[in-house]
Backbone as CSV, one residue per row, in Angstrom:
resi,resn,N_x,N_y,N_z,CA_x,CA_y,CA_z,C_x,C_y,C_z
1,MET,0.843,-1.191,0.000,0.000,0.000,0.000,0.880,1.243,0.000
2,SER,0.598,2.173,-0.885,1.375,3.407,-0.962,1.014,4.334,0.197
3,ASN,1.899,5.305,0.440,1.605,6.297,1.479,0.345,7.073,1.168
4,GLN,0.134,7.342,-0.128,-1.060,8.086,-0.547,-2.328,7.292,-0.220
5,GLU,-2.295,5.978,-0.520,-3.448,5.131,-0.207,-3.675,5.051,1.297
6,ALA,-2.611,4.906,2.047,-2.728,4.819,3.502,-3.312,6.106,4.079
7,ASN,-2.885,7.238,3.561,-3.415,8.509,4.042,-4.894,8.658,3.713
8,ARG,-5.276,8.200,2.507,-6.672,8.289,2.101,-7.558,7.450,3.021
9,ILE,-7.100,6.250,3.346,-7.852,5.377,4.246,-7.932,5.987,5.637
10,HIS,-6.804,6.539,6.093,-6.761,7.133,7.431,-7.729,8.303,7.567
11,GLU,-7.965,9.004,6.463,-8.848,10.170,6.492,-10.332,9.785,6.526
12,LEU,-10.661,8.528,6.214,-12.056,8.101,6.264,-12.535,8.040,7.705
13,PRO,-13.813,8.339,7.939,-14.310,8.307,9.325,-14.287,6.895,9.897
14,THR,-13.919,6.798,11.174,-14.039,5.520,11.878,-15.476,5.374,12.369
15,ILE,-15.909,4.123,12.483,-17.298,3.863,12.887,-17.251,2.873,14.040
16,ASP,-16.593,3.291,15.102,-16.330,2.380,16.213,-17.037,2.747,17.507
17,ASP,-17.670,3.915,17.571,-18.375,4.286,18.792,-19.690,3.517,18.880
18,SER,-20.282,3.487,20.063,-21.468,2.660,20.306,-22.751,3.354,19.861
19,TYR,-23.688,2.532,19.438,-25.077,2.933,19.172,-25.894,2.201,20.214
20,GLU,-26.385,2.932,21.183,-27.029,2.273,22.321,-28.474,1.899,22.005
21,LEU,-28.812,0.668,22.312,-30.162,0.164,22.111,-30.932,0.183,23.423
22,SER,-32.231,0.402,23.326,-33.084,0.303,24.504,-33.492,-1.160,24.709
23,GLN,-33.940,-1.466,25.909,-34.449,-2.815,26.175,-35.651,-3.113,25.286
24,GLU,-36.446,-2.097,25.022,-37.618,-2.274,24.168,-37.209,-2.652,22.748
25,GLN,-36.167,-2.029,22.228,-35.709,-2.346,20.873,-35.183,-3.781,20.791
26,THR,-34.408,-4.174,21.774,-33.890,-5.543,21.784,-35.028,-6.555,21.896
27,ALA,-35.996,-6.281,22.754,-37.140,-7.182,22.916,-37.960,-7.248,21.636
28,CYS,-38.117,-6.112,20.961,-38.863,-6.073,19.699,-38.191,-6.943,18.653
29,TYR,-36.868,-6.831,18.541,-36.146,-7.664,17.574,-36.298,-9.142,17.910
30,GLN,-36.119,-9.485,19.153,-36.167,-10.899,19.525,-37.570,-11.477,19.376
31,ARG,-38.587,-10.650,19.495,-39.966,-11.103,19.275,-40.279,-11.231,17.784
32,ASP,-39.992,-10.170,17.027,-40.436,-10.086,15.631,-39.446,-10.654,14.636
33,GLY,-38.151,-10.700,14.999,-37.139,-11.172,14.056,-36.635,-10.107,13.120
34,HIS,-37.026,-8.851,13.348,-36.548,-7.740,12.514,-36.791,-6.441,13.248
35,ILE,-36.019,-5.416,12.875,-36.194,-4.089,13.456,-35.564,-3.065,12.523
36,VAL,-36.076,-1.841,12.547,-35.419,-0.733,11.856,-34.813,0.177,12.911
37,LEU,-33.577,0.609,12.661,-32.878,1.541,13.531,-32.485,2.755,12.697
38,ARG,-32.737,3.930,13.210,-32.481,5.152,12.457,-31.090,5.715,12.777
39,GLU,-30.473,6.298,11.759,-29.183,6.990,11.890,-28.109,6.090,12.491
40,VAL,-28.053,4.864,12.013,-26.985,3.953,12.436,-25.637,4.451,11.908
41,ALA,-25.655,5.027,10.733,-24.481,5.720,10.184,-24.869,7.171,9.910
42,SER,-23.938,8.081,10.123,-24.207,9.510,9.940,-24.131,9.899,8.465
43,ASP,-24.637,11.083,8.150,-24.538,11.596,6.782,-23.079,11.680,6.351
44,ALA,-22.214,12.143,7.237,-20.794,12.276,6.893,-20.175,10.920,6.585
45,GLU,-20.547,9.905,7.349,-20.009,8.556,7.112,-20.514,7.997,5.788
46,ILE,-21.802,8.148,5.522,-22.355,7.659,4.258,-21.742,8.414,3.076
47,ASN,-21.613,9.726,3.198,-21.050,10.521,2.107,-19.607,10.128,1.797
48,ALA,-18.891,9.667,2.811,-17.506,9.249,2.610,-17.413,7.880,1.946
49,TYR,-18.272,6.947,2.359,-18.123,5.562,1.914,-18.973,5.196,0.696
50,GLU,-20.114,5.835,0.506,-20.993,5.439,-0.612,-20.302,5.505,-1.969
51,PRO,-19.585,6.582,-2.311,-18.944,6.606,-3.631,-17.911,5.492,-3.810
52,ILE,-17.219,5.147,-2.736,-16.211,4.080,-2.812,-16.892,2.741,-3.074
53,ILE,-17.953,2.454,-2.319,-18.684,1.198,-2.503,-19.283,1.137,-3.898
54,THR,-19.900,2.225,-4.337,-20.537,2.246,-5.654,-19.516,2.046,-6.772
55,ASN,-18.356,2.653,-6.666,-17.329,2.476,-7.702,-16.874,1.028,-7.792
56,TRP,-16.748,0.358,-6.642,-16.359,-1.047,-6.664,-17.478,-1.938,-7.204
57,VAL,-18.718,-1.605,-6.898,-19.842,-2.360,-7.460,-19.819,-2.255,-8.989
58,LYS,-19.628,-1.068,-9.500,-19.556,-0.875,-10.956,-18.394,-1.661,-11.543
59,SER,-17.261,-1.643,-10.864,-16.069,-2.318,-11.372,-16.225,-3.837,-11.390
60,LEU,-16.878,-4.388,-10.373,-16.968,-5.840,-10.226,-18.231,-6.439,-10.839
61,ASN,-19.187,-5.613,-11.219,-20.431,-6.120,-11.786,-20.190,-6.702,-13.180
62,ASN,-20.562,-7.957,-13.365,-20.416,-8.587,-14.681,-21.760,-8.915,-15.317
63,GLN,-22.830,-8.311,-14.787,-24.164,-8.526,-15.355,-24.311,-7.631,-16.584
64,ASP,-24.421,-8.241,-17.746,-24.498,-7.447,-18.979,-25.791,-7.674,-19.765
65,LYS,-26.695,-8.504,-19.229,-27.970,-8.719,-19.913,-28.963,-7.619,-19.554
66,PRO,-29.772,-7.176,-20.508,-30.854,-6.245,-20.162,-31.799,-6.894,-19.156
67,LEU,-32.481,-6.064,-18.354,-33.381,-6.583,-17.328,-34.391,-7.577,-17.877
68,ASP,-34.951,-7.275,-19.049,-36.021,-8.131,-19.576,-35.518,-9.480,-20.070
69,GLN,-34.209,-9.694,-20.069,-33.659,-10.980,-20.496,-33.133,-11.805,-19.318
70,ARG,-33.353,-11.348,-18.118,-32.857,-12.050,-16.932,-33.983,-12.841,-16.263
71,ASP,-33.587,-13.822,-15.436,-34.580,-14.531,-14.636,-34.956,-13.678,-13.429
72,THR,-35.866,-14.184,-12.603,-36.373,-13.405,-11.470,-35.254,-12.983,-10.527
73,TYR,-34.330,-13.889,-10.237,-33.222,-13.561,-9.343,-32.348,-12.472,-9.959
74,GLY,-32.074,-12.588,-11.258,-31.231,-11.616,-11.930,-31.858,-10.237,-12.018
75,LYS,-33.192,-10.193,-12.063,-33.886,-8.902,-12.113,-33.927,-8.217,-10.747
76,ALA,-33.698,-8.999,-9.689,-33.910,-8.478,-8.332,-32.850,-7.463,-7.922
77,PHE,-31.588,-7.718,-8.277,-30.527,-6.796,-7.869,-29.197,-7.174,-8.503
78,ILE,-28.290,-6.204,-8.522,-26.871,-6.463,-8.737,-26.308,-6.869,-7.385
79,GLN,-25.647,-8.012,-7.337,-25.185,-8.576,-6.069,-23.672,-8.785,-6.128
80,ILE,-22.944,-8.077,-5.278,-21.487,-8.213,-5.202,-21.119,-8.535,-3.761
81,SER,-20.417,-9.643,-3.559,-20.117,-10.111,-2.203,-18.662,-9.871,-1.816
82,ASN,-18.455,-9.727,-0.521,-17.140,-9.556,0.090,-16.305,-8.470,-0.576
83,LEU,-16.904,-7.308,-0.654,-16.177,-6.160,-1.179,-14.955,-5.829,-0.318
84,TRP,-14.990,-6.198,0.946,-13.851,-5.881,1.816,-12.576,-6.591,1.382
85,GLU,-12.710,-7.696,0.656,-11.516,-8.376,0.145,-10.832,-7.575,-0.957
86,HIS,-11.564,-6.680,-1.593,-11.033,-5.901,-2.709,-10.534,-4.529,-2.283
87,SER,-11.039,-4.010,-1.174,-10.798,-2.617,-0.829,-10.571,-2.444,0.673
88,GLU,-9.414,-1.913,1.028,-9.143,-1.588,2.432,-10.094,-0.513,2.940
89,GLU,-10.533,0.371,2.035,-11.468,1.422,2.431,-12.817,0.825,2.809
90,ILE,-13.317,-0.108,1.996,-14.595,-0.742,2.314,-14.457,-1.632,3.546
91,ARG,-13.303,-2.258,3.699,-13.058,-3.044,4.911,-13.294,-2.189,6.159
92,ARG,-12.871,-0.948,6.129,-13.035,-0.044,7.265,-14.512,0.157,7.600
93,PHE,-15.359,0.183,6.563,-16.800,0.329,6.753,-17.432,-0.979,7.231
94,VAL,-17.143,-2.049,6.554,-17.777,-3.339,6.840,-17.383,-3.874,8.216
95,PHE,-16.154,-3.593,8.652,-15.674,-4.101,9.934,-16.049,-3.178,11.101
96,ALA,-16.894,-2.195,10.871,-17.224,-1.199,11.896,-17.705,-1.853,13.189
97,LYS,-17.087,-1.486,14.306,-17.490,-2.043,15.599,-18.891,-1.602,15.992
98,ARG,-19.292,-0.400,15.561,-20.642,0.073,15.897,-21.689,-0.881,15.349
99,PHE,-21.548,-1.263,14.078,-22.518,-2.168,13.454,-22.482,-3.543,14.119
100,ALA,-21.269,-4.051,14.355,-21.124,-5.392,14.922,-21.669,-5.465,16.344
101,LYS,-21.473,-4.405,17.125,-21.999,-4.406,18.496,-23.528,-4.411,18.487
102,ILE,-24.139,-3.681,17.566,-25.600,-3.726,17.449,-26.049,-5.159,17.194
103,ALA,-25.365,-5.830,16.262,-25.713,-7.219,15.937,-25.616,-8.103,17.171
104,ALA,-24.527,-7.953,17.935,-24.350,-8.755,19.148,-25.414,-8.420,20.192
105,ASP,-25.703,-7.138,20.353,-26.702,-6.731,21.343,-28.089,-7.267,20.998
106,LEU,-28.466,-7.191,19.729,-29.793,-7.661,19.329,-29.933,-9.166,19.539
107,MET,-28.872,-9.912,19.247,-28.936,-11.363,19.403,-28.701,-11.807,20.843
108,GLY,-28.151,-10.906,21.670,-27.861,-11.270,23.047,-26.674,-12.197,23.179
109,VAL,-25.617,-11.943,22.394,-24.415,-12.784,22.428,-23.203,-11.920,22.784
110,ASP,-22.100,-12.581,23.171,-20.913,-11.859,23.624,-20.038,-11.350,22.482
111,GLY,-20.127,-11.981,21.314,-19.287,-11.568,20.199,-19.860,-12.032,18.881
112,VAL,-19.468,-11.357,17.802,-19.935,-11.747,16.468,-18.778,-11.778,15.484
113,ARG,-18.892,-12.704,14.545,-17.961,-12.818,13.428,-18.654,-12.432,12.124
114,MET,-17.822,-12.061,11.182,-18.287,-11.781,9.831,-18.607,-13.087,9.104
115,TYR,-19.786,-13.153,8.475,-20.035,-14.237,7.509,-19.625,-13.717,6.131
116,HIS,-20.314,-12.738,5.628,-19.802,-11.980,4.485,-20.613,-10.712,4.312
117,ASP,-20.095,-9.809,3.507,-20.846,-8.614,3.150,-21.425,-8.800,1.756
118,GLN,-22.418,-7.994,1.425,-22.999,-7.991,0.082,-23.506,-6.595,-0.251
119,ALA,-23.123,-6.093,-1.408,-23.796,-4.926,-1.965,-24.980,-5.443,-2.768
120,LEU,-26.159,-4.887,-2.522,-27.380,-5.272,-3.223,-27.965,-4.013,-3.856
121,TYR,-27.659,-3.809,-5.114,-28.093,-2.611,-5.824,-29.250,-2.983,-6.748
122,LYS,-30.439,-2.506,-6.403,-31.622,-2.791,-7.213,-31.739,-1.697,-8.274
123,GLU,-31.640,-2.106,-9.528,-31.592,-1.148,-10.638,-32.937,-0.445,-10.844
124,PRO,-32.917,0.716,-11.512,-34.181,1.372,-11.861,-35.102,0.392,-12.579
125,HIS,-36.320,0.249,-12.068,-37.340,-0.649,-12.622,-36.937,-2.124,-12.498
126,GLY,-36.019,-2.389,-11.552,-35.648,-3.765,-11.265,-36.790,-4.517,-10.610
127,GLY,-36.708,-5.836,-10.636,-37.800,-6.680,-10.161,-37.820,-6.874,-8.657
128,HIS,-38.849,-7.572,-8.199,-39.004,-7.850,-6.773,-38.030,-8.932,-6.336
129,THR,-37.799,-8.995,-5.039,-37.018,-10.075,-4.442,-38.001,-11.050,-3.809
130,PRO,-38.031,-12.312,-4.265,-39.021,-13.264,-3.751,-38.848,-13.570,-2.265
131,TRP,-39.930,-14.042,-1.663,-39.883,-14.496,-0.276,-38.819,-15.582,-0.105
132,HIS,-38.058,-15.480,0.979,-37.036,-16.486,1.254,-36.541,-16.348,2.689
133,GLN,-35.779,-17.336,3.115,-35.007,-17.294,4.357,-33.534,-17.273,3.980
134,ASP,-32.768,-16.336,4.503,-31.342,-16.257,4.171,-30.586,-17.515,4.573
135,GLN,-30.932,-18.060,5.721,-30.072,-19.062,6.338,-30.144,-20.437,5.673
136,ILE,-31.023,-20.601,4.691,-30.988,-21.874,3.950,-29.672,-22.032,3.199
137,TYR,-28.960,-20.925,2.995,-27.684,-20.969,2.278,-26.489,-21.222,3.201
138,TRP,-26.671,-21.039,4.503,-25.529,-20.986,5.418,-25.378,-22.295,6.186
139,PRO,-24.202,-22.916,6.161,-23.996,-24.194,6.867,-23.755,-23.974,8.367
140,LEU,-24.763,-23.394,9.019,-24.702,-23.102,10.450,-26.018,-23.540,11.092
141,ASP,-25.928,-24.366,12.120,-27.122,-24.883,12.791,-27.359,-24.054,14.049
142,THR,-28.028,-22.902,13.887,-28.155,-21.948,14.977,-29.261,-20.955,14.675
143,ASP,-29.732,-20.257,15.703,-30.617,-19.119,15.455,-29.887,-17.803,15.722
144,LYS,-28.567,-17.873,15.923,-27.778,-16.679,16.243,-27.069,-16.141,14.994
145,THR,-27.876,-15.740,14.029,-27.371,-15.092,12.828,-28.222,-13.857,12.566
146,ILE,-27.625,-12.854,11.929,-28.335,-11.592,11.724,-27.728,-10.848,10.541
147,THR,-28.561,-10.147,9.808,-28.109,-9.339,8.676,-28.452,-7.876,8.897
148,MET,-27.448,-7.025,8.706,-27.681,-5.580,8.650,-27.880,-5.181,7.190
149,TRP,-28.940,-4.426,6.917,-29.327,-3.983,5.560,-29.405,-2.467,5.600
150,MET,-28.409,-1.801,5.000,-28.293,-0.346,5.144,-28.324,0.351,3.786
151,PRO,-29.334,1.180,3.519,-29.330,1.966,2.294,-28.243,3.041,2.331
152,LEU,-27.591,3.211,1.194,-26.553,4.233,1.055,-27.095,5.498,0.401
153,VAL,-28.364,5.442,0.007,-29.079,6.587,-0.564,-30.465,6.610,0.074
154,PRO,-31.140,7.751,0.077,-32.508,7.759,0.601,-33.407,6.824,-0.204
155,ILE,-34.265,6.113,0.509,-35.206,5.190,-0.130,-36.614,5.707,0.119
156,SER,-37.343,5.927,-0.948,-38.690,6.480,-0.832,-39.681,5.418,-0.374
157,GLU,-40.861,5.878,0.001,-41.938,4.960,0.381,-42.265,4.000,-0.756
158,ALA,-42.147,4.471,-2.003,-42.473,3.634,-3.169,-41.541,2.434,-3.288
159,VAL,-40.297,2.620,-2.850,-39.328,1.519,-2.893,-39.367,0.759,-1.578
160,GLY,-39.253,1.492,-0.498,-39.420,0.919,0.825,-38.294,0.000,1.270
161,SER,-38.378,-0.402,2.531,-37.464,-1.409,3.062,-37.922,-2.772,2.557
162,MET,-37.245,-3.803,3.008,-37.764,-5.141,2.770,-39.068,-5.324,3.537
163,THR,-39.827,-6.345,3.162,-41.045,-6.717,3.883,-40.752,-7.995,4.664
164,PHE,-41.086,-7.992,5.933,-40.771,-9.107,6.822,-42.043,-9.791,7.302
165,ALA,-41.965,-11.090,7.497,-43.041,-11.840,8.146,-42.685,-11.943,9.624
166,SER,-43.308,-11.087,10.435,-42.959,-10.994,11.852,-43.178,-12.315,12.570
167,GLU,-42.209,-12.669,13.395,-42.194,-13.865,14.243,-41.961,-15.152,13.465
168,SER,-41.747,-15.053,12.155,-41.523,-16.278,11.369,-40.195,-16.946,11.700
169,GLN,-39.261,-16.202,12.294,-37.959,-16.790,12.645,-38.102,-17.899,13.666
170,HIS,-39.179,-17.855,14.445,-39.384,-18.880,15.470,-39.680,-20.257,14.861
171,MET,-40.017,-20.294,13.581,-40.294,-21.571,12.913,-39.006,-22.287,12.508
172,GLY,-37.869,-21.570,12.530,-36.602,-22.193,12.141,-36.558,-22.496,10.651
173,TYR,-35.969,-23.628,10.327,-35.707,-24.047,8.939,-37.023,-24.526,8.314
174,ILE,-37.603,-23.731,7.433,-38.919,-24.060,6.868,-38.791,-24.988,5.670
175,ASN,-37.950,-24.625,4.717,-37.663,-25.513,3.581,-36.358,-25.093,2.935
176,LYS,-35.924,-25.807,1.915,-34.607,-25.579,1.300,-34.682,-24.776,0.003
177,MET,-35.814,-24.178,-0.288,-35.970,-23.508,-1.574,-35.145,-22.234,-1.660
178,VAL,-34.299,-22.164,-2.694,-33.520,-20.949,-2.922,-34.427,-19.864,-3.487
179,ILE,-33.920,-18.645,-3.555,-34.704,-17.500,-4.020,-35.159,-17.725,-5.465
180,SER,-36.483,-17.739,-5.660,-37.024,-18.093,-6.972,-38.517,-17.768,-7.005
181,ASP,-39.119,-17.898,-8.187,-40.574,-17.762,-8.292,-41.272,-18.807,-7.434
182,GLU,-40.681,-20.016,-7.378,-41.283,-21.087,-6.581,-41.250,-20.743,-5.094
183,SER,-40.121,-20.209,-4.619,-40.044,-19.850,-3.197,-41.053,-18.753,-2.873
184,HIS,-41.251,-17.833,-3.806,-42.190,-16.730,-3.560,-43.614,-17.259,-3.412
185,ARG,-44.032,-18.130,-4.329,-45.391,-18.680,-4.267,-45.587,-19.531,-3.025
186,THR,-44.650,-20.440,-2.794,-44.796,-21.385,-1.694,-44.775,-20.688,-0.342
187,LEU,-43.818,-19.776,-0.165,-43.685,-19.123,1.138,-44.768,-18.076,1.363
188,ALA,-45.259,-17.444,0.303,-46.396,-16.527,0.466,-47.602,-17.297,0.990
189,GLY,-47.822,-18.503,0.461,-48.904,-19.347,0.962,-48.673,-19.789,2.392
190,TYR,-47.439,-20.075,2.720,-47.086,-20.480,4.089,-47.361,-19.337,5.070
191,ILE,-46.951,-18.134,4.697,-47.156,-16.958,5.551,-48.646,-16.723,5.792
192,GLU,-49.421,-16.816,4.721,-50.869,-16.625,4.849,-51.482,-17.706,5.736
193,GLY,-51.054,-18.942,5.510,-51.601,-20.051,6.280,-51.286,-19.964,7.762
194,LYS,-50.099,-19.473,8.091,-49.697,-19.342,9.497,-50.219,-18.055,10.135
195,GLY,-50.706,-17.147,9.310,-51.242,-15.892,9.835,-50.190,-14.917,10.318
196,PHE,-48.973,-14.997,9.760,-47.927,-14.063,10.166,-48.259,-12.657,9.667
197,GLU,-48.032,-11.660,10.507,-48.172,-10.273,10.083,-46.976,-9.900,9.202
198,THR,-47.233,-9.270,8.070,-46.144,-8.807,7.218,-45.975,-7.301,7.412
199,LYS,-44.714,-6.879,7.451,-44.437,-5.476,7.770,-43.254,-4.962,6.971
200,SER,-43.423,-3.772,6.388,-42.321,-3.019,5.786,-42.061,-1.809,6.670
201,HIS,-40.803,-1.415,6.751,-40.455,-0.240,7.546,-40.498,1.039,6.721
202,GLY,-40.975,0.941,5.475,-41.253,2.128,4.673,-40.018,2.868,4.228
203,ALA,-40.173,4.177,4.076,-39.073,5.018,3.611,-37.921,4.980,4.612
204,MET,-36.700,5.031,4.084,-35.510,5.014,4.931,-34.528,6.068,4.437
205,ALA,-33.874,6.690,5.361,-32.804,7.621,5.020,-31.507,6.845,4.826
206,ALA,-30.596,7.417,4.062,-29.260,6.827,3.969,-28.647,6.764,5.361
207,GLY,-28.156,5.582,5.742,-27.582,5.405,7.077,-28.523,4.797,8.084
208,ASP,-29.847,4.783,7.797,-30.754,3.949,8.584,-30.414,2.485,8.283
209,ALA,-30.901,1.576,9.098,-30.632,0.163,8.823,-31.728,-0.715,9.405
210,THR,-32.026,-1.781,8.684,-32.818,-2.852,9.275,-31.867,-3.970,9.661
211,PHE,-32.256,-4.705,10.694,-31.550,-5.918,11.108,-32.592,-7.032,11.142
212,HIS,-32.265,-8.185,10.562,-33.210,-9.301,10.611,-32.476,-10.618,10.836
213,ALA,-33.173,-11.535,11.477,-32.607,-12.843,11.801,-32.505,-13.707,10.546
214,GLY,-31.568,-14.648,10.599,-31.337,-15.509,9.437,-32.533,-16.339,9.029
215,TRP,-33.418,-16.651,9.985,-34.601,-17.452,9.672,-35.838,-16.602,9.370
216,THR,-35.751,-15.289,9.486,-36.920,-14.450,9.252,-37.281,-14.421,7.774
217,LEU,-38.507,-14.794,7.459,-38.973,-14.719,6.072,-39.070,-13.261,5.644
218,HIS,-38.553,-12.969,4.454,-38.609,-11.595,3.964,-38.587,-11.567,2.442
219,SER,-39.046,-10.446,1.914,-39.048,-10.206,0.474,-38.811,-8.714,0.282
220,ALA,-38.761,-8.281,-0.959,-38.625,-6.842,-1.236,-39.368,-6.528,-2.521
221,PRO,-40.030,-5.372,-2.568,-40.725,-4.987,-3.797,-39.731,-4.611,-4.890
222,GLY,-40.231,-4.476,-6.103,-39.410,-3.972,-7.192,-39.097,-2.498,-6.992
223,ASN,-38.289,-1.971,-7.895,-37.911,-0.561,-7.839,-38.625,0.186,-8.969
224,PRO,-39.728,0.866,-8.680,-40.489,1.534,-9.739,-39.902,2.886,-10.151
225,THR,-38.795,3.295,-9.514,-38.235,4.622,-9.761,-37.161,4.577,-10.851
226,ASP,-36.645,5.755,-11.178,-35.579,5.871,-12.180,-34.200,5.945,-11.546
227,THR,-34.106,5.683,-10.258,-32.824,5.759,-9.563,-32.443,4.414,-8.954
228,MET,-31.152,4.198,-8.789,-30.640,2.952,-8.233,-30.889,2.896,-6.724
229,ARG,-31.413,1.773,-6.248,-31.528,1.535,-4.812,-30.216,0.902,-4.359
230,LYS,-29.383,1.696,-3.686,-28.056,1.243,-3.286,-28.095,0.804,-1.827
231,VAL,-27.832,-0.466,-1.592,-27.872,-1.021,-0.235,-26.604,-1.820,0.018
232,MET,-26.061,-1.662,1.217,-24.930,-2.482,1.660,-25.392,-3.337,2.818
233,THR,-25.015,-4.604,2.796,-25.406,-5.518,3.868,-24.168,-6.169,4.478
234,VAL,-24.290,-6.528,5.744,-23.268,-7.314,6.429,-23.981,-8.403,7.219
235,ILE,-23.515,-9.632,7.074,-24.089,-10.770,7.785,-23.145,-11.163,8.919
236,TYR,-23.713,-11.329,10.106,-22.949,-11.686,11.296,-23.501,-12.985,11.897
237,TYR,-22.629,-13.691,12.629,-23.099,-14.826,13.424,-22.337,-14.838,14.740
238,ALA,-22.910,-15.503,15.731,-22.319,-15.515,17.067,-20.964,-16.208,17.056
239,ASP,-20.010,-15.623,17.743,-18.694,-16.240,17.896,-18.826,-17.549,18.660
240,GLY,-18.016,-18.544,18.255,-17.995,-19.828,18.953,-18.825,-20.912,18.304
241,LEU,-19.533,-20.589,17.205,-20.353,-21.593,16.523,-19.475,-22.573,15.739
242,ARG,-20.051,-23.737,15.472,-19.370,-24.729,14.638,-20.118,-24.897,13.320
243,ILE,-19.377,-25.341,12.314,-19.937,-25.538,10.977,-20.792,-26.799,10.966
244,ALA,-21.983,-26.690,10.405,-22.901,-27.832,10.306,-22.623,-28.622,9.031
245,GLU,-23.037,-29.881,9.045,-22.938,-30.719,7.848,-23.882,-30.159,6.785
246,PRO,-23.370,-29.791,5.598,-24.257,-29.222,4.580,-25.320,-30.232,4.161
247,ASP,-26.568,-29.764,4.048,-27.670,-30.637,3.661,-28.279,-30.213,2.328
248,SER,-27.547,-29.404,1.575,-28.024,-28.955,0.271,-26.843,-28.484,-0.557
249,LYS,-27.044,-28.368,-1.866,-26.002,-27.847,-2.754,-25.654,-26.409,-2.388
250,ALA,-26.677,-25.634,-2.004,-26.440,-24.239,-1.643,-25.503,-24.148,-0.443
251,ARG,-25.709,-25.000,0.543,-24.860,-24.959,1.732,-23.474,-25.537,1.458
252,GLU,-23.384,-26.514,0.589,-22.069,-27.022,0.186,-21.260,-25.918,-0.479
253,SER,-21.923,-25.166,-1.348,-21.256,-24.069,-2.046,-20.807,-22.992,-1.072
254,ASP,-21.678,-22.642,-0.119,-21.314,-21.613,0.852,-20.174,-22.071,1.761
255,LEU,-20.151,-23.351,2.115,-19.064,-23.865,2.946,-17.719,-23.658,2.254
256,LYS,-17.664,-23.969,0.983,-16.407,-23.816,0.237,-16.007,-22.352,0.107
257,ARG,-17.008,-21.483,-0.132,-16.689,-20.082,-0.384,-16.396,-19.295,0.888
258,TRP,-17.201,-19.491,1.944,-17.119,-18.603,3.100,-16.378,-19.197,4.283
259,PHE,-16.091,-20.508,4.238,-15.287,-21.134,5.282,-14.151,-21.940,4.646
260,PRO,-13.280,-21.285,3.881,-12.242,-22.018,3.151,-11.330,-22.805,4.091
261,GLY,-11.100,-24.062,3.721,-10.222,-24.914,4.507,-10.873,-25.543,5.717
262,LYS,-12.151,-25.257,5.949,-12.851,-25.780,7.115,-13.767,-26.936,6.728
263,GLN,-14.074,-27.762,7.732,-14.924,-28.928,7.549,-16.071,-28.888,8.561
264,PRO,-17.155,-29.653,8.289,-18.226,-29.748,9.284,-17.677,-30.177,10.640
265,GLY,-18.143,-29.517,11.679,-17.658,-29.775,13.033,-16.567,-28.822,13.482
266,ASP,-15.880,-28.192,12.525,-14.855,-27.205,12.873,-15.502,-25.929,13.399
267,LEU,-14.743,-25.183,14.186,-15.195,-23.853,14.556,-15.392,-23.014,13.299
268,ALA,-16.462,-22.250,13.280,-16.766,-21.403,12.118,-15.912,-20.144,12.213
269,ALA,-14.636,-20.297,11.845,-13.693,-19.194,12.044,-12.512,-19.330,11.090
270,SER,-12.775,-19.124,9.801,-11.686,-19.118,8.824,-11.102,-17.711,8.729
271,ASP,-10.141,-17.542,7.832,-9.547,-16.217,7.623,-10.569,-15.204,7.104
272,LEU,-11.668,-15.697,6.531,-12.700,-14.805,6.005,-13.745,-14.429,7.054
273,ASN,-13.575,-14.918,8.269,-14.599,-14.708,9.309,-14.003,-14.068,10.559
274,PRO,-13.438,-12.878,10.424,-12.823,-12.248,11.593,-13.828,-11.923,12.685
275,LEU,-13.349,-11.905,13.911,-14.143,-11.474,15.053,-14.257,-9.950,14.979
276,LEU,-15.465,-9.444,14.805,-15.651,-8.017,14.618,-16.032,-7.283,15.907
277,TYR,-16.526,-8.033,16.883,-16.859,-7.414,18.160,-16.872,-8.496,19.233
278,SER,-16.342,-8.165,20.406,-16.390,-9.069,21.552,-16.456,-8.256,22.831
279,ARG,-17.311,-8.685,23.760,-17.392,-8.027,25.061,-16.269,-8.495,25.998
280,LYS,-15.622,-9.590,25.651,-14.625,-10.214,26.545,-13.322,-9.431,26.530
């Protein structure tokens, strides 16, 4: 790294101070499986990091088909994972202790590790994201997983946050269906049959964030606007977990990608899974 690069990184804001949660907020998350928190990142922090993240998304995006020629998953968003591996500047954002401590506090655990980050940029007039559970992809047998979903630009009511099926996380592993038209139909019927309340947190400012459990059923509407919905996500899990035996192709693939060199039964702690926060 050159001195110029080091100075540029040093000038970026640190995001290590605490964001204090109330007991009511923690209880709400643990009951519903999701919550919205306002001003998790400041305007100054977003203004510093958003252009860097967006430039890397543009650089790494290899989607070249027009929207109308893609399948449902391809229409849902541009998806770029583990941007921190490419950029020390983004690493500074993704590894923020403030975000990781919120994740630990909401789950009620002593420490959290990184699973991976993802930029999810929903293009102008991009399609909906079907109903799904994130954790069907992750070879972890636990309910101590959580995703932070943070818009880097203001999101209008028309675009909105994701839509969550409140309390659905208590059902655990519902089925193995990956994100698809089939998962949307099947899980929409499941939600209706179980009588789960569905909730969107509506318009969000840049730097607001939702947090949701790995088993919480969720979807997202399409983007009816002419502007890109720019969102950065970070997935965390409780420190000390072990890798589960993969029971699907999706989990086999994730084991190879996100836990390199590890086997079922090993501690879930490869070089790609640093400890981002610990109370100890």
